[in-house]
KOLTOR-658138 format. One record per residue (C-alpha): residue number from 1; x, y, z. Coordinates in pm, 1 decimal. Example, Ala and Ser with C-alpha at 12.3 -4.5 7.8 and 13.67 -1.06 7.14 Angstrom:
% residues 2
1, 1230.0, -450.0, 780.0 .
2, 1367.0, -106.0, 714.0 .
***
This chain:
% residues 324
1, 0.0, 0.0, 0.0 .
2, 102.0, 361.4, -44.3 .
3, 234.1, 531.2, 268.2 .
4, 264.0, 911.2, 284.1 .
5, 504.5, 1032.2, 551.7 .
6, 563.1, 1389.0, 673.6 .
7, 915.9, 1483.1, 782.4 .
8, 1007.8, 1794.9, 982.4 .
9, 1304.6, 1938.1, 1171.0 .
10, 1386.8, 2265.6, 1345.6 .
11, 1697.5, 2169.3, 1544.0 .
12, 2051.7, 2078.2, 1445.0 .
13, 2142.6, 1992.9, 1084.9 .
14, 1785.6, 2018.4, 966.8 .
15, 1829.6, 1908.5, 604.7 .
16, 2051.1, 1615.2, 701.3 .
17, 1801.7, 1508.9, 970.3 .
18, 1521.6, 1491.6, 713.5 .
19, 1730.5, 1311.6, 451.9 .
20, 1858.3, 1059.4, 703.7 .
21, 1503.4, 990.5, 827.6 .
22, 1380.1, 925.4, 472.2 .
23, 1671.1, 691.0, 412.3 .
24, 1610.1, 492.9, 732.4 .
25, 1238.2, 459.5, 659.9 .
26, 1318.9, 325.0, 311.8 .
27, 1554.0, 68.1, 468.6 .
28, 1317.5, -47.8, 744.7 .
29, 962.3, 9.9, 619.4 .
30, 940.8, 0.9, 241.1 .
31, 1059.0, 127.3, -94.8 .
32, 1083.4, 503.5, -141.9 .
33, 876.9, 594.7, -448.6 .
34, 872.7, 976.2, -446.1 .
35, 991.2, 1262.4, -231.5 .
36, 906.1, 1631.4, -233.2 .
37, 1130.8, 1930.8, -214.1 .
38, 1225.3, 2062.1, 129.2 .
39, 1026.6, 2366.6, 241.6 .
40, 1106.7, 2621.5, 512.3 .
41, 824.8, 2766.2, 719.1 .
42, 756.4, 2951.8, 1041.8 .
43, 655.8, 2740.2, 1344.8 .
44, 282.9, 2668.5, 1382.0 .
45, 112.1, 2637.0, 1721.9 .
46, 434.9, 2668.2, 1921.3 .
47, 664.6, 2937.3, 2061.2 .
48, 1017.5, 2910.3, 1922.7 .
49, 1263.6, 3113.1, 1719.5 .
50, 1373.7, 2805.8, 1520.7 .
51, 1234.7, 2784.2, 1167.1 .
52, 1117.2, 2446.4, 1038.8 .
53, 1216.9, 2247.1, 735.0 .
54, 948.0, 2007.8, 610.6 .
55, 908.3, 1751.1, 335.1 .
56, 684.0, 1458.8, 238.6 .
57, 794.9, 1117.3, 113.8 .
58, 590.2, 838.1, -46.0 .
59, 671.1, 474.0, 24.5 .
60, 536.3, 133.0, -82.8 .
61, 488.4, -121.3, 196.3 .
62, 256.7, -392.1, 328.6 .
63, 368.7, -356.2, 689.7 .
64, 104.0, -320.5, 962.1 .
65, 34.0, 44.2, 1051.1 .
66, 117.5, 20.1, 1422.0 .
67, 444.8, -154.3, 1341.4 .
68, 531.3, 133.5, 1106.3 .
69, 456.6, 375.5, 1389.3 .
70, 683.8, 181.5, 1624.8 .
71, 968.2, 185.3, 1371.6 .
72, 936.5, 556.1, 1290.4 .
73, 931.6, 648.1, 1658.7 .
74, 1249.3, 444.9, 1703.7 .
75, 1406.9, 635.6, 1413.3 .
76, 1308.7, 963.8, 1582.3 .
77, 1490.1, 856.1, 1898.3 .
78, 1797.6, 749.2, 1701.0 .
79, 1810.7, 1090.3, 1533.8 .
80, 1802.5, 1273.8, 1867.1 .
81, 1437.8, 1342.9, 1944.8 .
82, 1393.6, 1327.5, 2320.4 .
83, 1045.9, 1473.6, 2380.1 .
84, 718.1, 1396.7, 2205.3 .
85, 445.3, 1658.8, 2168.9 .
86, 137.4, 1640.7, 2389.3 .
87, -88.1, 1941.3, 2448.1 .
88, 224.6, 2147.3, 2369.7 .
89, 470.5, 2128.6, 2082.3 .
90, 845.9, 2126.4, 2131.6 .
91, 1154.5, 2186.1, 1917.9 .
92, 1271.6, 1864.9, 1759.3 .
93, 1561.7, 1727.8, 1555.2 .
94, 1314.1, 1517.9, 1359.3 .
95, 939.4, 1469.0, 1346.6 .
96, 798.6, 1175.3, 1148.7 .
97, 422.2, 1175.9, 1091.9 .
98, 224.0, 900.5, 921.4 .
99, -3.1, 1113.7, 703.3 .
100, -196.3, 848.3, 511.6 .
101, -168.3, 474.6, 457.2 .
102, -369.8, 316.0, 179.1 .
103, -739.4, 372.0, 244.6 .
104, -715.6, 315.0, 621.7 .
105, -944.3, 537.3, 826.4 .
106, -947.7, 493.7, 1204.5 .
107, -890.9, 692.0, 1523.9 .
108, -709.4, 553.2, 1826.6 .
109, -523.6, 710.6, 2114.9 .
110, -189.6, 601.6, 1969.3 .
111, -253.5, 651.4, 1597.6 .
112, -512.3, 818.6, 1373.0 .
113, -516.8, 764.4, 996.0 .
114, -532.0, 964.0, 787.9 .
115, -359.3, 1228.1, 999.6 .
116, -637.0, 1471.5, 1105.2 .
117, -413.8, 1779.5, 1073.1 .
118, -332.2, 1729.3, 702.9 .
119, -603.5, 1974.4, 582.2 .
120, -478.7, 2235.6, 833.8 .
121, -108.3, 2232.4, 748.6 .
122, 15.2, 2407.1, 437.6 .
123, 365.6, 2274.8, 503.7 .
124, 215.2, 1926.5, 459.0 .
125, -27.2, 2002.0, 175.7 .
126, 219.4, 2179.0, -52.9 .
127, 472.6, 1894.4, -63.9 .
128, 186.4, 1640.4, -92.7 .
129, 57.0, 1825.0, -397.6 .
130, 408.0, 1837.6, -541.0 .
131, 440.4, 1456.8, -542.2 .
132, 79.2, 1337.2, -585.0 .
133, -176.0, 1615.4, -649.2 .
134, -462.3, 1390.0, -763.1 .
135, -444.1, 1141.6, -474.8 .
136, -744.9, 1158.5, -245.0 .
137, -738.1, 1234.6, 124.8 .
138, -898.5, 927.5, 280.3 .
139, -1154.0, 1107.8, 498.3 .
140, -1497.6, 1234.3, 391.4 .
141, -1568.3, 1407.7, 158.9 .
142, -1247.0, 1257.3, 8.9 .
143, -1102.6, 1566.4, -164.1 .
144, -777.6, 1545.4, -357.2 .
145, -463.6, 1690.7, -202.7 .
146, -475.9, 1958.9, -473.2 .
147, -831.2, 2053.5, -373.0 .
148, -730.4, 2078.4, -6.6 .
149, -444.1, 2312.4, -92.5 .
150, -665.7, 2522.4, -318.1 .
151, -920.9, 2560.9, -38.3 .
152, -651.0, 2645.8, 215.3 .
153, -558.2, 2982.0, 64.6 .
154, -903.2, 3126.8, -5.8 .
155, -1001.1, 3231.3, 348.2 .
156, -970.5, 3595.7, 452.4 .
157, -988.2, 3757.6, 796.8 .
158, -1142.3, 4103.3, 837.6 .
159, -1237.7, 4331.2, 1127.2 .
160, -1543.3, 4535.4, 1017.8 .
161, -1567.0, 4898.1, 1126.8 .
162, -1939.7, 4953.6, 1069.1 .
163, -2256.4, 4743.8, 1106.4 .
164, -2404.9, 4612.9, 783.3 .
165, -2734.3, 4421.1, 753.4 .
166, -2571.5, 4144.3, 547.6 .
167, -2314.2, 4089.3, 823.5 .
168, -2585.8, 4096.2, 1091.2 .
169, -2767.6, 3813.0, 911.9 .
170, -2439.0, 3619.8, 886.6 .
171, -2379.9, 3661.7, 1261.2 .
172, -2720.8, 3516.0, 1341.2 .
173, -2661.9, 3226.6, 1102.5 .
174, -2333.3, 3144.8, 1278.6 .
175, -2473.8, 3201.8, 1627.6 .
176, -2735.4, 2931.3, 1571.2 .
177, -2454.2, 2681.5, 1507.7 .
178, -2288.2, 2785.7, 1832.8 .
179, -2603.7, 2802.4, 2048.2 .
180, -2931.1, 2679.1, 1891.3 .
181, -3202.9, 2940.4, 1920.5 .
182, -2956.0, 3221.0, 1992.6 .
183, -2976.0, 3548.4, 1797.5 .
184, -2889.4, 3916.0, 1822.8 .
185, -3121.8, 4203.5, 1733.9 .
186, -3019.8, 4463.6, 1481.6 .
187, -3011.0, 4726.9, 1758.5 .
188, -2778.3, 4517.2, 1974.9 .
189, -2562.8, 4440.0, 1673.3 .
190, -2522.8, 4812.5, 1605.8 .
191, -2422.8, 4867.2, 1968.4 .
192, -2131.1, 4627.2, 1926.7 .
193, -1964.4, 4884.7, 1704.9 .
194, -2031.1, 5163.5, 1957.4 .
195, -1876.5, 4972.8, 2249.8 .
196, -1513.6, 5075.7, 2317.6 .
197, -1247.9, 4806.6, 2280.4 .
198, -1490.6, 4548.7, 2141.2 .
199, -1395.0, 4396.8, 1807.6 .
200, -1591.0, 4158.7, 1586.5 .
201, -1366.3, 3945.8, 1365.3 .
202, -1498.5, 3772.4, 1053.6 .
203, -1350.5, 3492.1, 850.1 .
204, -1473.2, 3483.4, 489.3 .
205, -1442.4, 3221.3, 217.3 .
206, -1594.0, 3134.1, -119.2 .
207, -1923.9, 2950.1, -142.4 .
208, -2012.4, 2877.8, -507.3 .
209, -1788.4, 3164.0, -625.6 .
210, -1942.4, 3409.6, -376.7 .
211, -1742.3, 3517.1, -74.1 .
212, -1942.0, 3508.4, 247.3 .
213, -1887.6, 3502.9, 624.3 .
214, -1805.0, 3147.9, 735.5 .
215, -1659.2, 3215.2, 1079.1 .
216, -1643.8, 3477.8, 1352.0 .
217, -1525.6, 3564.4, 1700.7 .
218, -1547.4, 3866.2, 1929.8 .
219, -1261.8, 4022.9, 2127.8 .
220, -1359.3, 4225.0, 2436.7 .
221, -1080.3, 4420.1, 2607.9 .
222, -1112.2, 4557.0, 2959.8 .
223, -898.2, 4716.3, 3228.3 .
224, -885.4, 4556.4, 3575.1 .
225, -679.4, 4605.7, 3892.3 .
226, -459.4, 4312.5, 3784.3 .
227, -387.9, 4453.0, 3440.1 .
228, -536.5, 4480.7, 3094.2 .
229, -718.6, 4163.9, 2994.0 .
230, -924.7, 4045.0, 2700.3 .
231, -1198.8, 3788.5, 2654.2 .
232, -1274.0, 3581.7, 2345.6 .
233, -1645.5, 3527.8, 2288.1 .
234, -1862.7, 3348.1, 2030.8 .
235, -1590.4, 3176.5, 1828.9 .
236, -1758.3, 2961.4, 1564.9 .
237, -1681.3, 2820.2, 1218.5 .
238, -1957.1, 2722.2, 973.7 .
239, -1986.6, 2342.1, 976.3 .
240, -1875.1, 2274.3, 613.5 .
241, -1556.4, 2476.9, 670.2 .
242, -1436.4, 2303.3, 985.1 .
243, -1122.7, 2091.3, 981.8 .
244, -918.0, 2334.5, 769.3 .
245, -734.1, 2518.0, 1044.7 .
246, -955.3, 2828.3, 1021.5 .
247, -1014.4, 2839.7, 1398.7 .
248, -637.6, 2856.7, 1446.8 .
249, -619.0, 3157.4, 1214.5 .
250, -904.9, 3330.3, 1395.6 .
251, -735.5, 3276.9, 1732.3 .
252, -404.2, 3401.3, 1591.4 .
253, -579.2, 3719.6, 1475.8 .
254, -728.8, 3768.3, 1823.4 .
255, -388.6, 3715.4, 1985.6 .
256, -234.5, 3968.2, 1746.9 .
257, -505.2, 4228.8, 1812.0 .
258, -479.3, 4177.5, 2188.9 .
259, -99.4, 4207.8, 2179.8 .
260, -120.1, 4528.9, 1977.7 .
261, -363.0, 4668.4, 2239.3 .
262, -123.9, 4595.6, 2525.7 .
263, -313.5, 4296.3, 2664.2 .
264, -112.3, 4047.1, 2867.9 .
265, -382.3, 3787.2, 2940.1 .
266, -632.5, 3650.4, 2689.4 .
267, -923.1, 3452.8, 2840.7 .
268, -1206.9, 3238.5, 2710.6 .
269, -1468.6, 3001.0, 2848.4 .
270, -1590.9, 2677.1, 2696.0 .
271, -1847.9, 2423.0, 2806.5 .
272, -1705.1, 2076.9, 2885.7 .
273, -1933.3, 1916.1, 2626.8 .
274, -1753.8, 2108.6, 2350.3 .
275, -1482.1, 1845.0, 2326.3 .
276, -1336.9, 1951.3, 1989.5 .
277, -1333.4, 2319.5, 2088.0 .
278, -1163.4, 2246.2, 2418.6 .
279, -901.5, 2037.6, 2241.0 .
280, -842.9, 2330.3, 2001.7 .
281, -795.1, 2581.1, 2284.4 .
282, -546.1, 2359.0, 2466.3 .
283, -362.3, 2296.1, 2139.2 .
284, -341.7, 2673.4, 2088.0 .
285, -162.7, 2718.2, 2420.5 .
286, -458.2, 2822.1, 2635.6 .
287, -427.1, 2687.3, 2990.8 .
288, -737.5, 2526.6, 3139.6 .
289, -834.0, 2665.5, 3481.2 .
290, -1041.0, 2494.2, 3749.8 .
291, -1329.0, 2725.0, 3660.0 .
292, -1323.2, 2590.6, 3303.2 .
293, -1176.4, 2921.5, 3193.0 .
294, -883.7, 2910.3, 2953.8 .
295, -606.4, 3168.2, 2981.6 .
296, -332.2, 3254.7, 2731.9 .
297, -37.5, 3475.8, 2822.0 .
298, 32.1, 3736.1, 2553.8 .
299, 403.6, 3795.3, 2500.2 .
300, 496.7, 4112.9, 2307.2 .
301, 788.3, 3930.2, 2147.7 .
302, 548.5, 3688.0, 1979.9 .
303, 359.8, 3953.2, 1780.1 .
304, 529.2, 3856.6, 1453.6 .
305, 438.6, 3490.5, 1508.0 .
306, 74.2, 3588.3, 1561.1 .
307, 85.0, 3798.9, 1244.3 .
308, 227.0, 3511.0, 1037.8 .
309, -36.9, 3270.7, 1169.8 .
310, -315.8, 3521.3, 1099.3 .
311, -209.3, 3552.1, 735.8 .
312, -170.9, 3178.2, 684.9 .
313, 133.8, 2956.1, 657.1 .
314, 401.8, 3078.6, 415.1 .
315, 656.6, 2839.5, 273.3 .
316, 986.3, 2874.0, 89.7 .
317, 1128.3, 2588.4, -114.4 .
318, 1492.5, 2536.3, -15.9 .
319, 1588.1, 2240.0, -236.5 .
320, 1532.0, 1869.4, -309.1 .
321, 1488.8, 1614.4, -33.1 .
322, 1708.3, 1354.0, -200.4 .
323, 1950.5, 1386.1, -489.2 .
324, 2064.2, 1119.9, -732.8 .
***
């Protein structure tokens, strides 16, 4: 079966780490069929000054999936990786991800195939498209890798400065997905724009060649005796657009806006039943409190990282993975 493997490194001899990993996988797992170029990109969902190199390689093998995982984790250890990611991500000499294996589709604590983050990672999608653009991602609705990459770059984040009826209708449409039966009157919607330090953020994308609002969040900034703080409210993505990393971009925009306004603590609340949302917030670096409030510490030095994440993931091709 065809095995797609993601390779990444942001410590040490990054290019050599990736090439050596591809070589070891070909020796221990299966024949190397294709490999992408190596791409450089800014870190995603982690705080570090070390830029990443990433690539994707395609192998042919009949080995059992969990055995492949065991072997690739052993290769990571041999190449100097000492700490696996959990709720946080860490610098690493090598990261080997099983992206897709044949048509397998399952979710377990140890391994999920295909990798659920593929649609949300441009540094994975671009090399995938380079080596196999027409292959299908083995999760509904089974788009091609090329279609996933095309969809990735169409979203746009905006902060409106005046209330418009078309936006008000979009807000109510999205609110119903967040809290059934919930709505906001036109008068209350207008007051949002008259309230100091309250910002509505929209995420827009194309629906049948028409760009419309497909996500939103609100940032409310306040001054307290313990410093300037901000709250995130009503973060929601339209159902058909979930799973593409758009929530991450919305949160990055909110972090950037809060940092620019001098906020040091960004807070949000989430009901325990919102399992996927809570997993997202923890993945984004928000710390869960006993009150089920999540808190994120804004660091002024991270403003550029927030800006990069808001605008999407930018890659630079730095050369071939393997040479003849």
